[in-house]
N, C-alpha and C positions, 0 to 999 in steps of 0.2 A: 102712649105716644111712641114714636120711633123717629130717629134721625136718619135722613137719607142724603147721600152725597153723590152728585152726578159728576161725570167726567167724560171727555171725549169730543166735546164740541170744537168748532173751529171754522175756518174759511175753506171752502171747497168749490171747485168749478162745476158748472152744470154737467150732469152725467156722472159725477164722482160719487164716492161712498164715504160714509163715516160710521163709526160704531160708538154708540153711547153706552156708558155703564153707570149703574146705580148700586151703591153699596149701602146696606142697612145696618143700623147699630145693634140690631137684635135679630133673632130668627124670624124669617119671613113666612115660615110655613103656617103661622096662625093668621096670616092676612089672606082673606079670601081672594082679593084682587090686587095685583101690582100692575101699574100702568104708566104710560108716558103721555103727557099732555104737552101742548105747545101754545105759545101766545105770540102773535106777530104784533108789531106796532099798530095801535088803533083798533085792534080786534080783540074779541073775547077769547079766553083760554078754551081750547078744544081738545077732546080726547083724540089721541093718535093711535094708540094700540094698548091692549090690556091682556093680561094673562091671569087665569084663575088657578087656584091650587088644585082644581080638579083636572087641569090640563087643557082647558079650552082657551082659545084666543079670539079676539075680535079686533078689527082694524077700521079706521076711517076709510071711506070710499076713496079718498084722494091719495091714499098711500098703499092700497091693496096691490099686491104683486111686486111692490118695491121695498117695503119695510118688513122686517121680521123681528118679533119680540121673543125673547127667550128668558126663562126664569130658572135660576139655579138655587134651590132651597139650601143645599149643602154649603154654598158660598154666600148665602144671604144677599144675592145679587139678582138684578134683572137688567138685561141688555136690550138695546135696540139697534139692529143692523139696518142701516139706511143706504139703499142703492138707487141708482138712477135719480140722483137729487136734482131738484128743479129750483129755480129762483123763488117760487112760491112756497117752498119748504123753509125758507128763512124765518127764524123765530127763536125765542128762548124756549128750550125744552125742559120740562119738569118731570121728575119722578114722583109717583104717588102711591100710597099704600091705603087700602080700604079693608075694613073688617065689618062684615054684615051691613054693607052699604054706607058705612060712615068713614069719612077720611080720618086717618090717624096720623098722617104725616105727609109733608111735601118737602122736596129737595129745594135747594137754593136756585136751581136753574143753571143751564149751560147754553151758551149762545151758539147757534148754527147759522152760518151765513153762506148762501149759495150764490156765487157771482163770478163772472169772468173778468 
């Protein structure tokens, strides 16, 4: 298991940017995948972006071209740069760590609200 702590959420106007950070309590280089998920009110949690320790990334179609995930094994962190934010991006964002397809940790979540 690993403890994950997110930060960087907040209120932003449409078109604005936010950068989310997730710090792990232990080295992340043993986790095959580090990812960001989000859950909006009344909706299921969904994958936003993921980064493997092999260097590949994948994104939800709804955020491609706007969000960038970056992983820093030396700092035990994974970040999510969110640009061009839209009201539909409003959700609680969660950091996730997986090893061999099994989740080994979730963060507590950070609220992102996009509103004018």
